[in-house]
C-alpha positions in Angstrom: 86.3 71.8 79.8 88.0 69.9 83.3 88.8 71.2 86.4 90.6 68.2 87.8 94.0 69.1 89.5 96.7 66.7 87.9 99.9 66.4 90.3 102.0 69.4 88.3 98.9 71.5 88.9 99.1 70.8 92.5 103.0 71.0 93.1 103.0 74.7 91.5 99.7 75.9 93.1 101.3 74.5 96.0 104.8 76.6 95.4 102.4 79.8 96.4 101.5 81.5 99.2 98.4 80.8 99.8 97.4 84.7 99.3 98.4 84.0 95.6 96.2 81.1 94.7 93.5 82.7 93.4 95.4 84.8 90.9 96.8 81.8 89.7 93.6 79.7 89.9 92.3 82.6 88.2 95.3 82.8 85.8 94.8 78.9 84.8 91.9 78.7 84.0 92.8 82.4 81.3 95.4 80.0 80.3 93.7 77.2 79.4 90.7 78.6 77.8 93.3 80.2 75.8 94.8 77.4 74.3 92.1 75.3 73.8 91.1 78.1 71.2 94.2 78.2 70.2 95.3 74.5 70.0 92.3 72.9 70.4 93.9 71.4 73.7 94.3 73.4 76.5 98.0 72.6 77.1 99.8 74.2 80.2 103.1 74.8 82.2 101.8 74.7 85.9 104.9 75.9 87.1 106.0 79.0 84.5 102.6 80.2 85.6 102.9 80.1 89.1 106.5 81.7 88.8 104.9 84.6 86.7 102.8 85.0 89.5 105.1 85.5 91.9 107.0 88.3 90.5 104.3 89.9 89.7 101.8 89.1 87.2 98.3 90.0 87.4 94.9 91.2 85.5 96.0 94.9 85.2 92.9 96.2 82.7 89.9 94.7 81.7 89.1 92.4 79.2 88.7 93.4 75.1 88.8 89.7 74.2 85.3 88.5 72.6 86.0 84.8 74.2 83.7 86.4 77.7 
């Protein structure tokens, strides 16, 4: 999977305080992986994910998926 950041990715990531950037990065990676599994393409709305992190999205449980 391509790890290069687009301009929109960088803008969304830079809208976050430094302490939330690792959470965002993990969320983006998980979302990209799931999108690729289901749709064949890793389409991501980075600003939506950034807003979700800002309002408190965090991993809260261990994965029950066979993907990882």
